All heavy atoms as a GROMACS GRO file, in nm:
protein
  595
    1MET      N    1  -3.515   7.273   5.771
    1MET     CA    2  -3.535   7.199   5.894
    1MET      C    3  -3.673   7.135   5.891
    1MET      O    4  -3.773   7.200   5.871
    1MET     CB    5  -3.522   7.296   6.012
    1MET     CG    6  -3.546   7.230   6.145
    1MET     SD    7  -3.491   7.337   6.277
    1MET     CE    8  -3.647   7.386   6.345
    2SER      N    9  -3.677   7.006   5.912
    2SER     CA   10  -3.802   6.932   5.909
    2SER      C   11  -3.830   6.874   6.047
    2SER      O   12  -3.740   6.820   6.111
    2SER     CB   13  -3.793   6.821   5.806
    2SER     OG   14  -3.909   6.743   5.812
    3SER      N   15  -3.952   6.885   6.092
    3SER     CA   16  -3.987   6.826   6.220
    3SER      C   17  -4.107   6.733   6.200
    3SER      O   18  -4.187   6.750   6.108
    3SER     CB   19  -4.020   6.934   6.323
    3SER     OG   20  -4.131   7.009   6.280
    4ALA      N   21  -4.115   6.633   6.285
    4ALA     CA   22  -4.225   6.537   6.276
    4ALA      C   23  -4.356   6.606   6.310
    4ALA      O   24  -4.360   6.693   6.399
    4ALA     CB   25  -4.200   6.421   6.370
    5PRO      N   26  -4.463   6.570   6.245
    5PRO     CA   27  -4.592   6.630   6.276
    5PRO      C   28  -4.638   6.587   6.416
    5PRO      O   29  -4.608   6.477   6.461
    5PRO     CB   30  -4.687   6.577   6.169
    5PRO     CG   31  -4.622   6.454   6.116
    5PRO     CD   32  -4.474   6.473   6.135
    6ILE      N   33  -4.708   6.674   6.482
    6ILE     CA   34  -4.761   6.646   6.615
    6ILE      C   35  -4.903   6.594   6.598
    6ILE      O   36  -4.986   6.659   6.533
    6ILE     CB   37  -4.760   6.773   6.703
    6ILE    CG1   38  -4.617   6.818   6.726
    6ILE    CG2   39  -4.830   6.747   6.835
    6ILE    CD1   40  -4.605   6.952   6.795
    7THR      N   41  -4.928   6.479   6.655
    7THR     CA   42  -5.062   6.422   6.651
    7THR      C   43  -5.129   6.445   6.786
    7THR      O   44  -5.068   6.419   6.891
    7THR     CB   45  -5.057   6.270   6.621
    7THR    OG1   46  -4.989   6.252   6.496
    7THR    CG2   47  -5.196   6.211   6.613
    8LEU      N   48  -5.251   6.494   6.782
    8LEU     CA   49  -5.325   6.521   6.904
    8LEU      C   50  -5.439   6.421   6.920
    8LEU      O   51  -5.498   6.376   6.822
    8LEU     CB   52  -5.383   6.662   6.901
    8LEU     CG   53  -5.281   6.775   6.890
    8LEU    CD1   54  -5.352   6.909   6.877
    8LEU    CD2   55  -5.188   6.775   7.009
    9LEU      N   56  -5.467   6.387   7.044
    9LEU     CA   57  -5.578   6.297   7.077
    9LEU      C   58  -5.681   6.374   7.157
    9LEU      O   59  -5.649   6.429   7.262
    9LEU     CB   60  -5.529   6.178   7.160
    9LEU     CG   61  -5.426   6.086   7.098
    9LEU    CD1   62  -5.374   5.988   7.202
    9LEU    CD2   63  -5.487   6.012   6.982
   10ARG      N   64  -5.803   6.376   7.107
   10ARG     CA   65  -5.912   6.434   7.186
   10ARG      C   66  -5.951   6.333   7.292
   10ARG      O   67  -5.909   6.217   7.291
   10ARG     CB   68  -6.030   6.467   7.094
   10ARG     CG   69  -5.998   6.573   6.987
   10ARG     CD   70  -5.983   6.713   7.044
   10ARG     NE   71  -6.101   6.755   7.115
   10ARG     CZ   72  -6.209   6.811   7.060
   10ARG    NH1   73  -6.212   6.834   6.931
   10ARG    NH2   74  -6.312   6.844   7.134
   11LYS      N   75  -6.034   6.374   7.387
   11LYS     CA   76  -6.065   6.292   7.504
   11LYS      C   77  -6.116   6.152   7.467
   11LYS      O   78  -6.070   6.052   7.522
   11LYS     CB   79  -6.164   6.360   7.595
   11LYS     CG   80  -6.185   6.283   7.725
   11LYS     CD   81  -6.301   6.334   7.808
   11LYS     CE   82  -6.270   6.467   7.870
   11LYS     NZ   83  -6.374   6.508   7.966
   12ASP      N   84  -6.212   6.143   7.378
   12ASP     CA   85  -6.267   6.011   7.344
   12ASP      C   86  -6.162   5.921   7.281
   12ASP      O   87  -6.156   5.801   7.311
   12ASP     CB   88  -6.387   6.025   7.250
   12ASP     CG   89  -6.511   6.075   7.322
   12ASP    OD1   90  -6.516   6.070   7.447
   12ASP    OD2   91  -6.604   6.120   7.253
   13ALA      N   92  -6.078   5.976   7.196
   13ALA     CA   93  -5.972   5.898   7.134
   13ALA      C   94  -5.870   5.854   7.239
   13ALA      O   95  -5.820   5.741   7.235
   13ALA     CB   96  -5.903   5.978   7.024
   14LEU      N   97  -5.839   5.940   7.333
   14LEU     CA   98  -5.745   5.906   7.441
   14LEU      C   99  -5.803   5.792   7.526
   14LEU      O  100  -5.733   5.696   7.556
   14LEU     CB  101  -5.719   6.028   7.529
   14LEU     CG  102  -5.634   6.000   7.654
   14LEU    CD1  103  -5.491   5.965   7.616
   14LEU    CD2  104  -5.637   6.120   7.747
   15ARG      N  105  -5.929   5.803   7.562
   15ARG     CA  106  -5.992   5.699   7.644
   15ARG      C  107  -5.991   5.565   7.571
   15ARG      O  108  -5.962   5.462   7.633
   15ARG     CB  109  -6.134   5.740   7.681
   15ARG     CG  110  -6.135   5.856   7.782
   15ARG     CD  111  -6.275   5.906   7.814
   15ARG     NE  112  -6.363   5.796   7.848
   15ARG     CZ  113  -6.490   5.786   7.807
   15ARG    NH1  114  -6.542   5.880   7.730
   15ARG    NH2  115  -6.562   5.685   7.844
   16ARG      N  116  -6.018   5.565   7.442
   16ARG     CA  117  -6.011   5.441   7.364
   16ARG      C  118  -5.868   5.387   7.361
   16ARG      O  119  -5.844   5.266   7.375
   16ARG     CB  120  -6.062   5.463   7.222
   16ARG     CG  121  -6.212   5.468   7.210
   16ARG     CD  122  -6.258   5.463   7.065
   16ARG     NE  123  -6.202   5.569   6.982
   16ARG     CZ  124  -6.254   5.690   6.967
   16ARG    NH1  125  -6.364   5.723   7.032
   16ARG    NH2  126  -6.196   5.779   6.890
   17ARG      N  127  -5.772   5.477   7.342
   17ARG     CA  128  -5.630   5.438   7.336
   17ARG      C  129  -5.585   5.375   7.466
   17ARG      O  130  -5.497   5.290   7.470
   17ARG     CB  131  -5.546   5.562   7.304
   17ARG     CG  132  -5.397   5.538   7.295
   17ARG     CD  133  -5.365   5.455   7.171
   17ARG     NE  134  -5.224   5.426   7.165
   17ARG     CZ  135  -5.170   5.313   7.215
   17ARG    NH1  136  -5.244   5.224   7.273
   17ARG    NH2  137  -5.041   5.292   7.206
   18LEU      N  138  -5.646   5.416   7.577
   18LEU     CA  139  -5.610   5.364   7.709
   18LEU      C  140  -5.698   5.246   7.749
   18LEU      O  141  -5.717   5.218   7.867
   18LEU     CB  142  -5.620   5.477   7.814
   18LEU     CG  143  -5.525   5.594   7.791
   18LEU    CD1  144  -5.546   5.701   7.896
   18LEU    CD2  145  -5.380   5.547   7.789
   19GLY      N  146  -5.752   5.177   7.650
   19GLY     CA  147  -5.827   5.055   7.677
   19GLY      C  148  -5.972   5.076   7.709
   19GLY      O  149  -6.035   4.988   7.768
   20GLY      N  150  -6.026   5.191   7.674
   20GLY     CA  151  -6.167   5.217   7.700
   20GLY      C  152  -6.197   5.256   7.843
   20GLY      O  153  -6.304   5.226   7.895
   21ILE      N  154  -6.102   5.324   7.906
   21ILE     CA  155  -6.123   5.366   8.045
   21ILE      C  156  -6.244   5.460   8.055
   21ILE      O  157  -6.281   5.527   7.960
   21ILE     CB  158  -5.998   5.435   8.105
   21ILE    CG1  159  -5.967   5.564   8.031
   21ILE    CG2  160  -5.880   5.339   8.108
   21ILE    CD1  161  -5.864   5.651   8.099
   22ALA      N  162  -6.302   5.465   8.173
   22ALA     CA  163  -6.414   5.554   8.199
   22ALA      C  164  -6.367   5.699   8.208
   22ALA      O  165  -6.251   5.726   8.242
   22ALA     CB  166  -6.484   5.515   8.329
   23ASN      N  167  -6.458   5.789   8.179
   23ASN     CA  168  -6.430   5.932   8.192
   23ASN      C  169  -6.385   5.966   8.334
   23ASN      O  170  -6.293   6.044   8.355
   23ASN     CB  171  -6.555   6.010   8.153
   23ASN     CG  172  -6.525   6.151   8.113
   23ASN    OD1  173  -6.423   6.181   8.054
   23ASN    ND2  174  -6.618   6.240   8.144
   24SER      N  175  -6.450   5.903   8.433
   24SER     CA  176  -6.416   5.931   8.573
   24SER      C  177  -6.274   5.884   8.606
   24SER      O  178  -6.205   5.949   8.686
   24SER     CB  179  -6.517   5.866   8.667
   24SER     OG  180  -6.521   5.727   8.646
   25THR      N  181  -6.231   5.776   8.545
   25THR     CA  182  -6.094   5.727   8.568
   25THR      C  183  -5.993   5.828   8.516
   25THR      O  184  -5.896   5.862   8.584
   25THR     CB  185  -6.073   5.591   8.501
   25THR    OG1  186  -6.162   5.496   8.559
   25THR    CG2  187  -5.929   5.542   8.516
   26LEU      N  188  -6.018   5.878   8.395
   26LEU     CA  189  -5.928   5.980   8.337
   26LEU      C  190  -5.921   6.101   8.428
   26LEU      O  191  -5.813   6.152   8.458
   26LEU     CB  192  -5.974   6.018   8.198
   26LEU     CG  193  -5.894   6.126   8.127
   26LEU    CD1  194  -5.747   6.084   8.111
   26LEU    CD2  195  -5.955   6.159   7.992
   27HIS      N  196  -6.035   6.148   8.474
   27HIS     CA  197  -6.036   6.265   8.561
   27HIS      C  198  -5.964   6.238   8.693
   27HIS      O  199  -5.894   6.325   8.744
   27HIS     CB  200  -6.180   6.313   8.586
   27HIS     CG  201  -6.237   6.384   8.467
   27HIS    ND1  202  -6.210   6.517   8.440
   27HIS    CD2  203  -6.316   6.340   8.366
   27HIS    CE1  204  -6.272   6.552   8.328
   27HIS    NE2  205  -6.336   6.445   8.281
   28ASP      N  206  -5.980   6.117   8.746
   28ASP     CA  207  -5.909   6.082   8.870
   28ASP      C  208  -5.758   6.085   8.849
   28ASP      O  209  -5.684   6.135   8.933
   28ASP     CB  210  -5.949   5.943   8.919
   28ASP     CG  211  -6.082   5.943   8.993
   28ASP    OD1  212  -6.133   6.052   9.025
   28ASP    OD2  213  -6.135   5.833   9.016
   29TRP      N  214  -5.713   6.028   8.738
   29TRP     CA  215  -5.568   6.026   8.712
   29TRP      C  216  -5.511   6.166   8.698
   29TRP      O  217  -5.395   6.192   8.733
   29TRP     CB  218  -5.538   5.948   8.586
   29TRP     CG  219  -5.558   5.800   8.596
   29TRP    CD1  220  -5.578   5.727   8.711
   29TRP    CD2  221  -5.559   5.707   8.489
   29TRP    NE1  222  -5.592   5.594   8.679
   29TRP    CE2  223  -5.581   5.579   8.545
   29TRP    CE3  224  -5.545   5.719   8.352
   29TRP    CZ2  225  -5.588   5.463   8.467
   29TRP    CZ3  226  -5.552   5.604   8.276
   29TRP    CH2  227  -5.572   5.478   8.333
   30LEU      N  228  -5.592   6.261   8.650
   30LEU     CA  229  -5.546   6.398   8.629
   30LEU      C  230  -5.562   6.489   8.750
   30LEU      O  231  -5.496   6.592   8.758
   30LEU     CB  232  -5.618   6.460   8.509
   30LEU     CG  233  -5.587   6.398   8.373
   30LEU    CD1  234  -5.685   6.449   8.269
   30LEU    CD2  235  -5.444   6.427   8.333
   31SER      N  236  -5.649   6.451   8.843
   31SER     CA  237  -5.682   6.538   8.956
   31SER      C  238  -5.589   6.518   9.075
   31SER      O  239  -5.589   6.411   9.137
   31SER     CB  240  -5.825   6.513   9.001
   31SER     OG  241  -5.854   6.588   9.117
   32PRO      N  242  -5.514   6.620   9.113
   32PRO     CA  243  -5.424   6.607   9.229
   32PRO      C  244  -5.498   6.576   9.360
   32PRO      O  245  -5.440   6.520   9.452
   32PRO     CB  246  -5.356   6.744   9.238
   32PRO     CG  247  -5.366   6.800   9.100
   32PRO     CD  248  -5.496   6.748   9.045
   33SER      N  249  -5.626   6.607   9.367
   33SER     CA  250  -5.701   6.580   9.491
   33SER      C  251  -5.754   6.436   9.496
   33SER      O  252  -5.809   6.396   9.598
   33SER     CB  253  -5.816   6.679   9.506
   33SER     OG  254  -5.908   6.663   9.399
   34SER      N  255  -5.737   6.358   9.390
   34SER     CA  256  -5.786   6.221   9.388
   34SER      C  257  -5.681   6.125   9.442
   34SER      O  258  -5.562   6.140   9.413
   34SER     CB  259  -5.819   6.180   9.244
   34SER     OG  260  -5.846   6.041   9.237
   35PRO      N  261  -5.723   6.025   9.518
   35PRO     CA  262  -5.627   5.923   9.564
   35PRO      C  263  -5.571   5.840   9.446
   35PRO      O  264  -5.469   5.775   9.461
   35PRO     CB  265  -5.707   5.835   9.659
   35PRO     CG  266  -5.849   5.866   9.634
   35PRO     CD  267  -5.857   6.001   9.570
   36ARG      N  268  -5.637   5.846   9.331
   36ARG     CA  269  -5.591   5.773   9.212
   36ARG      C  270  -5.507   5.861   9.119
   36ARG      O  271  -5.473   5.819   9.009
   36ARG     CB  272  -5.712   5.718   9.136
   36ARG     CG  273  -5.790   5.617   9.218
   36ARG     CD  274  -5.922   5.581   9.154
   36ARG     NE  275  -5.904   5.524   9.022
   36ARG     CZ  276  -6.002   5.504   8.936
   36ARG    NH1  277  -6.124   5.535   8.967
   36ARG    NH2  278  -5.978   5.453   8.818
   37HIS      N  279  -5.472   5.980   9.165
   37HIS     CA  280  -5.395   6.074   9.083
   37HIS      C  281  -5.263   6.013   9.037
   37HIS      O  282  -5.193   5.947   9.114
   37HIS     CB  283  -5.367   6.202   9.164
   37HIS     CG  284  -5.283   6.301   9.091
   37HIS    ND1  285  -5.160   6.340   9.136
   37HIS    CD2  286  -5.304   6.368   8.976
   37HIS    CE1  287  -5.109   6.428   9.054
   37HIS    NE2  288  -5.193   6.447   8.955
   38ASP      N  289  -5.231   6.033   8.911
   38ASP     CA  290  -5.104   5.988   8.854
   38ASP      C  291  -5.030   6.112   8.804
   38ASP      O  292  -5.060   6.163   8.697
   38ASP     CB  293  -5.127   5.890   8.740
   38ASP     CG  294  -4.997   5.834   8.684
   38ASP    OD1  295  -4.889   5.889   8.715
   38ASP    OD2  296  -5.003   5.736   8.608
   39PRO      N  297  -4.935   6.161   8.882
   39PRO     CA  298  -4.865   6.285   8.842
   39PRO      C  299  -4.786   6.270   8.712
   39PRO      O  300  -4.752   6.370   8.649
   39PRO     CB  301  -4.773   6.316   8.960
   39PRO     CG  302  -4.764   6.190   9.037
   39PRO     CD  303  -4.886   6.108   9.009
   40ALA      N  304  -4.758   6.148   8.670
   40ALA     CA  305  -4.685   6.127   8.544
   40ALA      C  306  -4.777   6.132   8.422
   40ALA      O  307  -4.728   6.140   8.310
   40ALA     CB  308  -4.611   5.993   8.550
   41MET      N  309  -4.907   6.126   8.445
   41MET     CA  310  -5.003   6.129   8.333
   41MET      C  311  -4.987   6.259   8.256
   41MET      O  312  -4.985   6.367   8.315
   41MET     CB  313  -5.145   6.119   8.389
   41MET     CG  314  -5.256   6.134   8.288
   41MET     SD  315  -5.274   5.986   8.192
   41MET     CE  316  -5.392   6.039   8.071
   42PRO      N  317  -4.973   6.250   8.124
   42PRO     CA  318  -4.959   6.374   8.046
   42PRO      C  319  -5.079   6.466   8.064
   42PRO      O  320  -5.194   6.419   8.075
   42PRO     CB  321  -4.953   6.324   7.901
   42PRO     CG  322  -4.910   6.181   7.910
   42PRO     CD  323  -4.966   6.131   8.039
   43ARG      N  324  -5.052   6.592   8.070
   43ARG     CA  325  -5.157   6.692   8.086
   43ARG      C  326  -5.210   6.731   7.948
   43ARG      O  327  -5.135   6.736   7.851
   43ARG     CB  328  -5.103   6.819   8.155
   43ARG     CG  329  -5.037   6.796   8.290
   43ARG     CD  330  -5.129   6.742   8.395
   43ARG     NE  331  -5.240   6.833   8.416
   43ARG     CZ  332  -5.342   6.809   8.498
   43ARG    NH1  333  -5.346   6.698   8.565
   43ARG    NH2  334  -5.439   6.897   8.512
   44PRO      N  335  -5.338   6.762   7.940
   44PRO     CA  336  -5.392   6.807   7.812
   44PRO      C  337  -5.346   6.949   7.781
   44PRO      O  338  -5.308   7.024   7.871
   44PRO     CB  339  -5.543   6.803   7.834
   44PRO     CG  340  -5.560   6.823   7.980
   44PRO     CD  341  -5.441   6.757   8.044
   45ILE      N  342  -5.350   6.983   7.654
   45ILE     CA  343  -5.323   7.121   7.614
   45ILE      C  344  -5.454   7.185   7.573
   45ILE      O  345  -5.543   7.119   7.520
   45ILE     CB  346  -5.218   7.130   7.500
   45ILE    CG1  347  -5.264   7.054   7.377
   45ILE    CG2  348  -5.083   7.080   7.547
   45ILE    CD1  349  -5.178   7.078   7.255
   46GLN      N  350  -5.468   7.311   7.600
   46GLN     CA  351  -5.589   7.386   7.568
   46GLN      C  352  -5.582   7.431   7.423
   46GLN      O  353  -5.490   7.500   7.382
   46GLN     CB  354  -5.599   7.509   7.660
   46GLN     CG  355  -5.732   7.575   7.662
   46GLN     CD  356  -5.832   7.500   7.748
   46GLN    OE1  357  -5.799   7.447   7.852
   46GLN    NE2  358  -5.956   7.498   7.704
   47LEU      N  359  -5.679   7.389   7.343
   47LEU     CA  360  -5.684   7.426   7.203
   47LEU      C  361  -5.781   7.541   7.178
   47LEU      O  362  -5.767   7.615   7.082
   47LEU     CB  363  -5.726   7.306   7.116
   47LEU     CG  364  -5.631   7.187   7.118
   47LEU    CD1  365  -5.691   7.074   7.036
   47LEU    CD2  366  -5.494   7.225   7.066
   48GLY      N  367  -5.880   7.551   7.262
   48GLY     CA  368  -5.981   7.656   7.249
   48GLY      C  369  -6.050   7.672   7.383
   48GLY      O  370  -6.012   7.608   7.482
   49ALA      N  371  -6.152   7.753   7.387
   49ALA     CA  372  -6.221   7.781   7.513
   49ALA      C  373  -6.275   7.653   7.577
   49ALA      O  374  -6.271   7.638   7.699
   49ALA     CB  375  -6.335   7.879   7.489
   50ASN      N  376  -6.324   7.561   7.497
   50ASN     CA  377  -6.382   7.436   7.548
   50ASN      C  378  -6.322   7.313   7.484
   50ASN      O  379  -6.387   7.208   7.480
   50ASN     CB  380  -6.534   7.437   7.525
   50ASN     CG  381  -6.602   7.548   7.598
   50ASN    OD1  382  -6.583   7.565   7.718
   50ASN    ND2  383  -6.682   7.625   7.527
   51THR      N  384  -6.200   7.323   7.437
   51THR     CA  385  -6.139   7.213   7.363
   51THR      C  386  -6.000   7.184   7.417
   51THR      O  387  -5.916   7.273   7.423
   51THR     CB  388  -6.128   7.248   7.214
   51THR    OG1  389  -6.256   7.288   7.167
   51THR    CG2  390  -6.078   7.130   7.134
   52VAL      N  391  -5.979   7.059   7.457
   52VAL     CA  392  -5.846   7.014   7.500
   52VAL      C  393  -5.808   6.889   7.422
   52VAL      O  394  -5.894   6.819   7.367
   52VAL     CB  395  -5.838   6.985   7.652
   52VAL    CG1  396  -5.866   7.111   7.733
   52VAL    CG2  397  -5.930   6.872   7.691
   53ALA      N  398  -5.679   6.861   7.418
   53ALA     CA  399  -5.628   6.740   7.354
   53ALA      C  400  -5.495   6.703   7.419
   53ALA      O  401  -5.432   6.785   7.485
   53ALA     CB  402  -5.609   6.762   7.204
   54TRP      N  403  -5.456   6.578   7.399
   54TRP     CA  404  -5.330   6.529   7.451
   54TRP      C  405  -5.235   6.504   7.335
   54TRP      O  406  -5.278   6.459   7.228
   54TRP     CB  407  -5.352   6.398   7.528
   54TRP     CG  408  -5.413   6.417   7.662
   54TRP    CD1  409  -5.349   6.413   7.781
   54TRP    CD2  410  -5.551   6.442   7.694
   54TRP    NE1  411  -5.437   6.434   7.884
   54TRP    CE2  412  -5.563   6.453   7.832
   54TRP    CE3  413  -5.666   6.457   7.615
   54TRP    CZ2  414  -5.684   6.477   7.896
   54TRP    CZ3  415  -5.788   6.482   7.678
   54TRP    CH2  416  -5.796   6.491   7.817
   55VAL      N  417  -5.107   6.529   7.356
   55VAL     CA  418  -5.005   6.503   7.255
   55VAL      C  419  -4.980   6.352   7.255
   55VAL      O  420  -4.943   6.294   7.357
   55VAL     CB  421  -4.875   6.581   7.285
   55VAL    CG1  422  -4.767   6.546   7.183
   55VAL    CG2  423  -4.903   6.731   7.288
   56GLU      N  424  -5.006   6.289   7.139
   56GLU     CA  425  -4.999   6.144   7.129
   56GLU      C  426  -4.862   6.089   7.172
   56GLU      O  427  -4.855   5.987   7.242
   56GLU     CB  428  -5.031   6.098   6.988
   56GLU     CG  429  -5.038   5.947   6.975
   56GLU     CD  430  -5.075   5.902   6.835
   56GLU    OE1  431  -5.024   5.962   6.738
   56GLU    OE2  432  -5.154   5.808   6.826
   57SER      N  433  -4.754   6.155   7.134
   57SER     CA  434  -4.621   6.104   7.169
   57SER      C  435  -4.599   6.105   7.321
   57SER      O  436  -4.534   6.015   7.375
   57SER     CB  437  -4.512   6.187   7.099
   57SER     OG  438  -4.517   6.322   7.139
   58GLU      N  439  -4.656   6.202   7.391
   58GLU     CA  440  -4.644   6.206   7.537
   58GLU      C  441  -4.724   6.092   7.600
   58GLU      O  442  -4.678   6.029   7.697
   58GLU     CB  443  -4.694   6.339   7.593
   58GLU     CG  444  -4.607   6.456   7.555
   58GLU     CD  445  -4.664   6.590   7.601
   58GLU    OE1  446  -4.771   6.592   7.666
   58GLU    OE2  447  -4.600   6.692   7.572
   59VAL      N  448  -4.840   6.063   7.544
   59VAL     CA  449  -4.922   5.952   7.592
   59VAL      C  450  -4.848   5.820   7.569
   59VAL      O  451  -4.845   5.733   7.656
   59VAL     CB  452  -5.060   5.952   7.524
   59VAL    CG1  453  -5.139   5.825   7.559
   59VAL    CG2  454  -5.137   6.077   7.561
   60GLU      N  455  -4.786   5.805   7.452
   60GLU     CA  456  -4.712   5.683   7.420
   60GLU      C  457  -4.595   5.662   7.517
   60GLU      O  458  -4.571   5.549   7.562
   60GLU     CB  459  -4.662   5.686   7.276
   60GLU     CG  460  -4.772   5.679   7.172
   60GLU     CD  461  -4.854   5.551   7.180
   60GLU    OE1  462  -4.796   5.444   7.210
   60GLU    OE2  463  -4.975   5.559   7.156
   61GLU      N  464  -4.524   5.769   7.550
   61GLU     CA  465  -4.412   5.759   7.646
   61GLU      C  466  -4.463   5.716   7.783
   61GLU      O  467  -4.402   5.634   7.851
   61GLU     CB  468  -4.339   5.892   7.655
   61GLU     CG  469  -4.258   5.928   7.533
   61GLU     CD  470  -4.196   6.067   7.543
   61GLU    OE1  471  -4.184   6.120   7.656
   61GLU    OE2  472  -4.162   6.122   7.437
   62TRP      N  473  -4.574   5.776   7.826
   62TRP     CA  474  -4.634   5.743   7.955
   62TRP      C  475  -4.676   5.597   7.959
   62TRP      O  476  -4.649   5.526   8.056
   62TRP     CB  477  -4.751   5.837   7.982
   62TRP     CG  478  -4.828   5.809   8.107
   62TRP    CD1  479  -4.789   5.839   8.235
   62TRP    CD2  480  -4.955   5.747   8.117
   62TRP    NE1  481  -4.886   5.799   8.322
   62TRP    CE2  482  -4.989   5.743   8.253
   62TRP    CE3  483  -5.044   5.696   8.022
   62TRP    CZ2  484  -5.109   5.687   8.298
   62TRP    CZ3  485  -5.163   5.643   8.068
   62TRP    CH2  486  -5.194   5.639   8.204
   63LEU      N  487  -4.741   5.551   7.850
   63LEU     CA  488  -4.783   5.411   7.843
   63LEU      C  489  -4.663   5.316   7.847
   63LEU      O  490  -4.665   5.213   7.916
   63LEU     CB  491  -4.863   5.386   7.716
   63LEU     CG  492  -5.009   5.424   7.719
   63LEU    CD1  493  -5.071   5.409   7.580
   63LEU    CD2  494  -5.085   5.342   7.820
   64ALA      N  495  -4.558   5.350   7.774
   64ALA     CA  496  -4.438   5.265   7.772
   64ALA      C  497  -4.378   5.254   7.912
   64ALA      O  498  -4.336   5.145   7.954
   64ALA     CB  499  -4.336   5.322   7.674
   65ALA      N  500  -4.377   5.365   7.986
   65ALA     CA  501  -4.325   5.363   8.123
   65ALA      C  502  -4.414   5.277   8.213
   65ALA      O  503  -4.364   5.203   8.299
   65ALA     CB  504  -4.314   5.505   8.177
   66LYS      N  505  -4.546   5.284   8.194
   66LYS     CA  506  -4.639   5.202   8.274
   66LYS      C  507  -4.616   5.054   8.245
   66LYS      O  508  -4.616   4.972   8.338
   66LYS     CB  509  -4.784   5.239   8.242
   66LYS     CG  510  -4.826   5.378   8.278
   66LYS     CD  511  -4.833   5.399   8.425
   66LYS     CE  512  -4.974   5.377   8.475
   66LYS     NZ  513  -4.986   5.411   8.617
   67VAL      N  514  -4.600   5.018   8.119
   67VAL     CA  515  -4.577   4.879   8.080
   67VAL      C  516  -4.445   4.829   8.138
   67VAL      O  517  -4.437   4.720   8.196
   67VAL     CB  518  -4.581   4.862   7.927
   67VAL    CG1  519  -4.532   4.724   7.886
   67VAL    CG2  520  -4.721   4.887   7.874
   68ALA      N  521  -4.341   4.910   8.126
   68ALA     CA  522  -4.210   4.870   8.179
   68ALA      C  523  -4.216   4.850   8.330
   68ALA      O  524  -4.160   4.754   8.384
   68ALA     CB  525  -4.104   4.975   8.143
   69SER      N  526  -4.287   4.939   8.399
   69SER     CA  527  -4.300   4.928   8.544
   69SER      C  528  -4.378   4.803   8.583
   69SER      O  529  -4.341   4.732   8.677
   69SER     CB  530  -4.371   5.053   8.598
   69SER     OG  531  -4.394   5.040   8.736
   70ALA      N  532  -4.485   4.774   8.508
   70ALA     CA  533  -4.564   4.655   8.537
   70ALA      C  534  -4.483   4.528   8.516
   70ALA      O  535  -4.492   4.434   8.594
   70ALA     CB  536  -4.689   4.654   8.450
   71LYS      N  537  -4.403   4.527   8.409
   71LYS     CA  538  -4.321   4.409   8.381
   71LYS      C  539  -4.216   4.389   8.489
   71LYS      O  540  -4.187   4.276   8.530
   71LYS     CB  541  -4.254   4.422   8.244
   71LYS     CG  542  -4.351   4.397   8.131
   71LYS     CD  543  -4.280   4.403   7.997
   71LYS     CE  544  -4.378   4.371   7.886
   71LYS     NZ  545  -4.313   4.371   7.755
   72LYS      N  546  -4.158   4.500   8.537
   72LYS     CA  547  -4.056   4.491   8.641
   72LYS      C  548  -4.120   4.445   8.773
   72LYS      O  549  -4.066   4.358   8.842
   72LYS     CB  550  -3.992   4.627   8.662
   72LYS     CG  551  -3.883   4.627   8.769
   72LYS     CD  552  -3.835   4.767   8.800
   72LYS     CE  553  -3.729   4.810   8.702
   72LYS     NZ  554  -3.668   4.938   8.741
   73THR      N  555  -4.236   4.498   8.806
   73THR     CA  556  -4.302   4.467   8.933
   73THR      C  557  -4.368   4.331   8.933
   73THR      O  558  -4.361   4.258   9.032
   73THR     CB  559  -4.408   4.576   8.964
   73THR    OG1  560  -4.343   4.703   8.965
   73THR    CG2  561  -4.473   4.552   9.097
   74HIS      N  562  -4.435   4.298   8.823
   74HIS     CA  563  -4.517   4.177   8.821
   74HIS      C  564  -4.465   4.068   8.728
   74HIS      O  565  -4.536   3.974   8.700
   74HIS     CB  566  -4.660   4.212   8.780
   74HIS     CG  567  -4.724   4.312   8.870
   74HIS    ND1  568  -4.758   4.283   9.001
   74HIS    CD2  569  -4.759   4.442   8.852
   74HIS    CE1  570  -4.811   4.389   9.057
   74HIS    NE2  571  -4.813   4.487   8.968
   75GLY      N  572  -4.349   4.087   8.673
   75GLY     CA  573  -4.295   3.987   8.583
   75GLY      C  574  -4.364   3.979   8.449
   75GLY      O  575  -4.355   3.880   8.379
   76GLY      N  576  -4.437   4.083   8.413
   76GLY     CA  577  -4.498   4.089   8.281
   76GLY      C  578  -4.644   4.051   8.275
   76GLY      O  579  -4.722   4.115   8.211
   77ALA      N  580  -4.683   3.944   8.342
   77ALA     CA  581  -4.823   3.901   8.334
   77ALA      C  582  -4.882   3.895   8.473
   77ALA      O  583  -4.812   3.874   8.571
   77ALA     CB  584  -4.830   3.765   8.266
   78ARG      N  585  -5.012   3.910   8.474
   78ARG     CA  586  -5.082   3.900   8.604
   78ARG      C  587  -5.165   3.776   8.605
   78ARG      O  588  -5.218   3.730   8.516
   78ARG     CB  589  -5.174   4.020   8.622
   78ARG     CG  590  -5.094   4.143   8.650
   78ARG     CD  591  -5.189   4.258   8.668
   78ARG     NE  592  -5.127   4.351   8.757
   78ARG     CZ  593  -5.184   4.409   8.859
   78ARG    NH1  594  -5.305   4.385   8.889
   78ARG    NH2  595  -5.122   4.494   8.932
   0.00000   0.00000   0.00000
């Protein structure tokens, strides 16, 4: 049985992947107490006491859903 390797993104790589968003934006999207909270945003996994990462495939799915929603709502371009 063969499974695809899991690629993890650390915070800086995730922020770059999301267009260079600010650290505060990422925290807002993840924080349920923020008005900018996005409950669909993938949650990080704990790798160590002070180390978290995001599963790249989950981030890709989330991005694809955001793009599809934007295209449906705004006709693709702003």
